[in-house]
N, C-alpha and C positions, 0 to 999 in steps of 0.2 A: 620722632621716628615711628613710635607706636601709632600716632594719629595718621601718619602717612601710610603705614601698612594697613590700618583699618580702612582708610580711604580707598586704597587699591583693592582690598578685599570687597568693599561695598561696590566698587566699580565693576569688578568681575561678577559679583552677584547680580547686579543690574543687567549686565550683558547676558548672563545666563537666563534671567527672567525674560528678557526680550527675545532671546532665542527660543525659549519655551513657548512664548506667545506666537512667534512666527511658525514654529512647528505645529502648534495647535491649529493655526489658520490654514497651513498647508494641508494638514490632516483633514480639516473640514472641507477644504476645496476638493481634495482627492475623493472624499466620501461623496460629495455632490456630483463630481464627474463620474464616479462609479455608478451612482444611481441613474445619471443621464445615459451612460453607456448601456446599462441594463434595459432602460426604456427603449433606446434605439434598437437594441438586440431584439426585444419583444416585437417592436414594429416591423423589423426585418423578417422575423419569423412569421408574423401575420401576413406580410406581403408575399412571402414565399408560399404560404398556405393558399392564399388567393390565386397565385399563379398556378399552383398545382391543381387547384379546383377548376380553374378555367381551362387548363390543358386537358384534364380528364373530361370535362364537359364537352370541349371541342372534339376530342377523340370519340366520345359516345355519339355526338351528333354526326360525325363522319361515318361511323359504323352503321347507324340507323336505329339505335335504341331509343332515341328521343324523337321530338316532333320533326317533321319535314320542313326544310327551308329551301329557298331558291338559291341558285348559284351566286347571284350578286350579294344576297344577304350573307351567305357563308363566307364569300371572299372579303366583304367589308368587316365581318366579325373577326375573321382571321387576321386581317390587317390591324384591326384595333387591338387584338390580343398580342400581336407581335410588337406593336408600339408600346403596349403596357409592359411587356416583358423587357424590352430594351430600356424603357424608363426605369423600371425596377432594378435592372442590372446596373444602370448608371448610378442610381441612388445607393445601391449596395456598395459599389466601388468607392463612391464618395464617403460613405460611412466608414468603410474600412480604412480609407486614407486618413480620415479624421481620427479614427482610433489609433492608427500608427503615430500620428502627430502627437496625440495626447500621451501615448506611451513614451515617446521621445522626450516630451516636456516633463513627464513624471520622472524619468531617469535623470534628466539634467537637474531638476530641482532636488532630487535625492542626493546627487553628487555634490551640489552646492551646499546643501545642509550638512552632509558629511564633512565637507571641507571646513565649514564654520565650526562644527562640533570639535573637529580635531584641533583647529586653531585655539578655540576656547580651552580645550584640555591642555594644550601647551602653555597657555597663559596661566591656568590653574597650577600646572606643575612648576612654572617659574615662581609663582606666588608662594607655593609650598616651600620651594628651595630658599626663597628669600626669608620666609618665616623661620625655617630651620637655622639659617645663618644668623638671624637676629637672636634666636634663643641661645645659640652657641656663644654669641658675643655677650649676651646678658649674663650667662653663666661664667664666662671667662674673666680673667683678672686684668690682662693688659692686651693692647692691640698687637704687640710683637709676638706674644704667645699665641694669639689668635691666628696671626699670619703663618707662624711656624707649625701650627697644628696640622695633622694629616687631613687630606681631603676626605669628605664623606663619601662612602661607597654606595653604589646603587644596589639595593637588596635584590631586586629582580635579576640584575646582571650577575650578582654574586651567586644566587641560587642556580642560575643557568650555567655559570662557570663550574659550580660544584657538580652539577649533573654531568657536564662535559668531562670533568676530571675523573668522576667515577666511571664513565663510559671508557675513557682512555685507560684507566687502570684495568678495567675488565678486558679491553682489547689487548693490553700489554700482557695480562695473565694468559689470555688465549694464545697470544703470539709466542710466549715462553713455552706453553704446552706444545704448540706446533713445532717449535724449535727442538724440544726434547724428542718428540716423535720423529722428526726429520733426522736427528742425530742417531736415534736407535735404528731407523731404517737404513741410514748410511752405514752404520756399524754392521748390521746384518748383511748389507750388500757387499761390504768389504770382506766379511767372512765367506760369503758365497764366492766372491772373486778368488779368494785364497783356495777354496775348495776346487774351483774350476781350474786354477793353475795346476793343482795336483792331478786333475783329471785329463790334462792335456796328453799325457802319455797314453791313457786309455783311448782317447780319441785317435791318437796316432796309430795305436794298435788296430783300432777299428778300421781306420783308413787302409792300413796295410792289408788287413783281412779282406776288406772289400775289393782291393786291387787284386789280391791273389784269387779271390772268388771270380772276379771278372776274367782274369787270365785263364783260370780253369774252365770257366764257361766257354770262353772263346776256343780253347783247345778241344773241349768236349763237342762243341758245335762243328769244328773242323773234322774231328774223328767221326762224328755222326754222318756228316756229308760223305766222308770217305767210305764209311760203312754202307751207306745207301748205294753209292756207286758200285761197291764190291758186290752187294746183294743183287744189283741189277745185272752185273756181269755173271754172277752165279746163276741167276735165273736163265740168262741167255745160254750159259754153258750147259745147264741142265736140259734145256730144250734141245740144244745141239746133241747132247748125249742120248736123249730119247730118240731123236731122229736117226742117229748113227746106230743105236741099238736095234731099232726097228729094221734098218736096212741090212743088218748082219744076217747071214743065213743061220738056220737053226742048228747046224752041226757045230758052228763056232761060238754060239752063245754059251754052251755048256750048262752046268747046273746053276751059275750065278744069274740073279735077276737084276732089274734096273735099280731096285732099292739097295742092292748090295754094292753096285758100282758108284752110286752117287756120293756116299760119305767118304769114299776113298780118294776123292779129288783133293789135291793140295790147296786149291783156292777155297774150297768149302771149309777145310780144316782151319785155314788162316782166319777166315771170316768169323767162324764160331769162337775161336780164341779171342779175337778182338772184341766181339760183342760181350763176352764174359768179363774181360778186363774193364771195359767201359762201364758195365753195370756195377762192378766192384768199386771203381773210382767214384761213381755218382753216389753210391751208398755212403762211402767215407766222407764225402763233402757235405752231404745232408746231416750226418751225425755231428760233424765239426761245427756246422752252422747252428744247430740246435743247442749244442753245448755252450757256445759263446753267448747265445741269446739268454740262456738260463743262468749265466754267471752273475755273481753279486755286483760286479763293477758296472755292468750294463744297466741293471735295475737302479742302482744308486745314481748313475748318471741321468737317467730319465727323471728320477725324483728331484734331483738338484736343478735340472732344467725347468721343471714346473715351478719350483720354489723361486727361481730367478725371475720367471715371468710374473708371478704373483707379487713379488717385492717391487718389481719395476712398475706395475700398475699402482701399487700402494704409494710409491714415491711420487708418481705423477699426480695422483689425487692430492697428496699433501702439498706439493708445490703449487698446485692450482689454488688450494685453500689459502696458502700463505700469500699468494699474489692478490687474491680478493681482500684479505685482511689488510695488506699494505695499501690498497686503494682506499679502503674505508678509513684507515688511519690518516691518510693524506687528506681526505675530505674533511675529517674532524679537525685536523690541524688548520686547514684553511678557514673553517668556521670559527675556530678559537681565535685565529688572528683577526678575523673580521669583528668578532665581539670585543676583543681587546682594543681594536682601533675605535670602535663605537664608544667603549667605556672611557678611553682617553679623551675622545672628543667631548663627551659629557662632562668629564672632569675639567677640561679646559673651559667649557661654557660656565660651569659653576665658579671656577677661579676668576673668569672675567666678570661674572656677576658680583663676586665678592669684592674685586677691585673697584668696580663701579660703585658698590655700596660704600666702601671705605672712602672713596673720593667724595661721594655725595655727603657722607657723614661728616667728613672734615670740612667740606664747604658750608654745610648747615651750621656746624659748631662754630666755625670762624665767623659766619654771619651773625649768629646769636651773640657771640662775644663782642663783636663790633657794635651791635645794637645796644648791648648792656653798657659797654664803655661809653658810647655816645650819650646814652641816657644819664650815666653817672657823671660825665663831664659837665653836663649842663646843670648840675645841681649848684645852687648859689652858695651854700655853706661849705662846700668841699674845698680843701686847700689846693693851691696850684701845684705844689710838688707832688701831691698824690695824683692829681689829674695828669701831670706829665708822665709819671711812672706808669699809670694805667694805659696811657696812649702808647708808650714805648713797648709795654708788654703785649698790647693788642697788635701792634704792627710787627713786632718780632715773631 
């Protein structure tokens, strides 16, 4: 078994050495291609410089700063430069396409090498697992105890699970704190609801007061309209009285003037009394309204209404936080389930490897025993009864 493990380890080492050589070759090839690409880039830069130079030269020639040429020479030179520009553009496009192809090849080679490295890492992991199983079997006493021993856990998975458990504990603590805050908020809200139930009577009184004020305002408006009508009639009556007084002869006027006769009218007296009564009622209503606004119940009702709004906002924020925490806990639970599934899958693979190793171990042991028995059977000096007993034990 040890020789087999050593052979497998040597095989893996050889594969790793070959992979390192391939990686070195690929690295050298990439370095060479990079240098070629840099040279091509320099060539393209020089070609662009030449094109710019020829373009500037042609522009200077057209302006007249250079020597004078004929029209045919200028047209031929222009055609040559245009052909040179098109050829250079074509070369640039070809170089860019080659660069893109080299980049794609580099990416494909990189992915292939990554796949090879990952496969070799998996092989190394399998070899490590087999080595650990061999060490456990060498330290064990019997094969049954080895089969009944618990599976070896993955340290990386355990550390990740511990981190997830700590996070879950933190989230549970935060959730408990939020639950306590929610309970306190609900308790305060219930207290406020009890207080609001006690304030319903005050609200009813306020409603009754508003209704009475509305009725009084309506009656006051009716009285004011009536008073305006009566004032209009009073003005008309005063005008009529002035007209009649002016038409009276002087001997019938006597010593009384117009100012003496005007207050003596019954309509004027009624209007004056009505105006005074309306002013007194208005003053009483204003005093009653001011007294109710300054009362303690009205102020406490306003304070309680503000507290209710603030508690409602606080409760909404807490419920939003609890919903976000629930979403995070659900995501963590899904991650934990995925990790547990992966861990179970790894344990199943390790168990299958153990079973394969036990089967191969039994096969190798059986083959070795058969070879030993066959070698012993062919000894010339061995008794036949011992030979038969060995053959029976080997077959059994």
